[in-house]
C-alpha positions, 0 to 999 in steps of 0.5 A: 856615270861613275862607271864611265868615269872609272872606265875612262881613267883605266883607259887613260892609265893604260895609255900613259902607264906602261913603261916596258923596257921591251917595247917601243911605240911609234911615239918613241921619236922626240923633239929636243927641247920638248918634254911630256908630263902625263898626269893622272889624278883620281880620288886618292892616286896621282900618277906622273909619267915624264918623257924627256929626250936624252939631249935635254936631260944629259946633253947627249944622245949616245951612251956616256963614254967620257967622264963628263958624260958619265957625271952628267948621267949620274947627276940626272939620275940623282935629279930624278930621285929627288922629286922636289927638284922637279915639281912640288905638290901641295902639302895640304893634299897629304901626298906620299910617294909610293913608287918611282921608276926610271927607264932610259935608252942610254947604256952606260957601263955596268958599274953606273947601272949596278950602283944606281939600281941599289936605290930603294926608291927608284929602279932603273931599267934600260931599253934597247937602242935602235936609233940615235935618240935616247929617251928617259921615262920617269914614273912617279906614283903618289897616294894622297889623303886629301886629293881635293886640296891638290889644285896646283903643281909647281914644276921646277924641271926647267932649273935642273934641265935648262935645255928644255924649252916647253913641257906638254902636260896631258892631264886626266882627272875624274872630271875630264882630260886637258892638255897644256903647254908650260914654259920657263916663265909659267911653270904651274899646272892647274887642276 
């Protein structure tokens, strides 16, 4: 039974984990106002993969051109670096962020990308653009000392990105899988 549970987690991880700048799946289309959180919780690791339309994150779909658009893009990158602005995990679980990664399909000028890539905690990659729908993919990995104490996750996404109307949360744990919708007035994930 434990082997099947572990195998199930590996399969789920393979489905939500790959963020490859060179590939695009049929799920690359998005709905404005809807963000997806894929959450994988196992014995000691927590992985969160967020997929958000560029319109919800920065307010536009094309490469930033104006100073206002460049500022919006830069602000969004700063928000992604600060996980406590997006969500909170129970301190009792003893979770430590071990890795962050951002992939976006916007192509700002070289200076913005170069400056941002120097961050020690969040690497930035650009995907190729084939359509007018930009997407941000953000991946966070945590190691948790007491995962059994992580029962809820408070989502603050709606504050920095108010264009988001709903968050679809797909959860995979050793106990099974579930899917939920979060709204501005009920932004809590229960495990």
